[in-house]
C-alpha positions in Angstrom: -99.2 -89.9 -12.6 -98.0 -86.5 -12.8 -96.1 -85.8 -16.4 -95.4 -82.1 -15.5 -91.2 -81.8 -14.4 -90.1 -79.5 -12.0 -87.0 -77.3 -14.0 -85.8 -76.1 -10.5 -82.3 -77.5 -10.9 -81.9 -75.9 -13.6 -83.6 -72.7 -12.6 -80.8 -72.8 -9.3 -77.9 -74.1 -12.3 -78.7 -71.4 -14.5 -78.6 -68.8 -12.4 -75.4 -70.1 -10.3 -73.5 -70.5 -14.1 -75.6 -66.2 -14.5 -73.5 -65.5 -11.1 -70.3 -66.6 -11.4 -70.0 -64.9 -15.0 -71.0 -60.8 -13.9 -68.8 -61.9 -11.0 -65.8 -62.8 -13.9 -67.0 -60.4 -16.1 -66.9 -57.6 -13.2 -64.0 -58.9 -11.2 -61.8 -59.0 -14.2 -59.6 -56.0 -13.4 -57.9 -57.4 -9.9 -53.7 -56.7 -10.4 -52.8 -57.3 -7.3 -52.7 -53.8 -5.8 -54.7 -53.6 -1.8 -55.9 -50.3 -1.7 -55.6 -47.3 -1.7 -56.6 -46.7 2.8 -56.0 -43.2 4.4 -54.7 -45.0 7.2 -54.4 -48.6 9.0 -56.0 -48.1 12.8 -54.8 -51.5 15.1 -57.1 -51.9 17.6 -55.5 -53.0 20.9 -56.1 -53.0 24.7 -54.6 -50.0 25.8 -56.2 -48.0 22.3 -55.9 -48.2 18.6 -52.6 -47.2 16.1 -53.7 -45.2 13.2 -51.0 -45.7 10.8 -51.2 -43.3 8.2 -49.2 -41.5 5.2 -47.7 -37.8 6.2 -45.5 -36.1 3.6 -44.9 -38.9 2.2 -43.3 -40.9 5.8 -45.2 -43.4 7.5 -46.7 -41.1 10.6 -48.9 -42.4 14.0 -48.8 -39.2 14.8 -48.8 -35.6 13.8 -45.4 -34.4 15.2 -42.0 -35.4 13.4 -40.9 -37.9 16.0 -44.1 -39.6 15.6 -42.8 -40.1 11.8 -40.5 -42.9 9.9 -37.2 -41.3 8.7 -34.9 -44.4 8.5 -35.6 -47.8 8.3 -32.7 -50.2 7.9 -32.3 -54.5 8.9 -29.4 -56.4 9.5 -28.8 -60.2 10.2 -28.0 -60.2 14.0 -27.9 -63.9 14.5 -24.3 -63.6 14.3 -24.2 -60.6 17.1 -25.9 -62.3 19.7 -24.1 -65.7 19.8 
């Protein structure tokens, strides 16, 4: 009869617990902010579209006409009916 006990389950459990503790301590500064990033690139069949911040405006090119100068929203459901 083999009286030697295997410590494999306890070792795995201890390593997993250690990993959870280390992850919670090092990743505990999540403040809900994504970024900062230099640019966002959207890939498509016709090529890539890169959106970035140029002179505090959303831009997709270097020209002045490739920038967002103002954004507006309106409800169009009544106008369409």
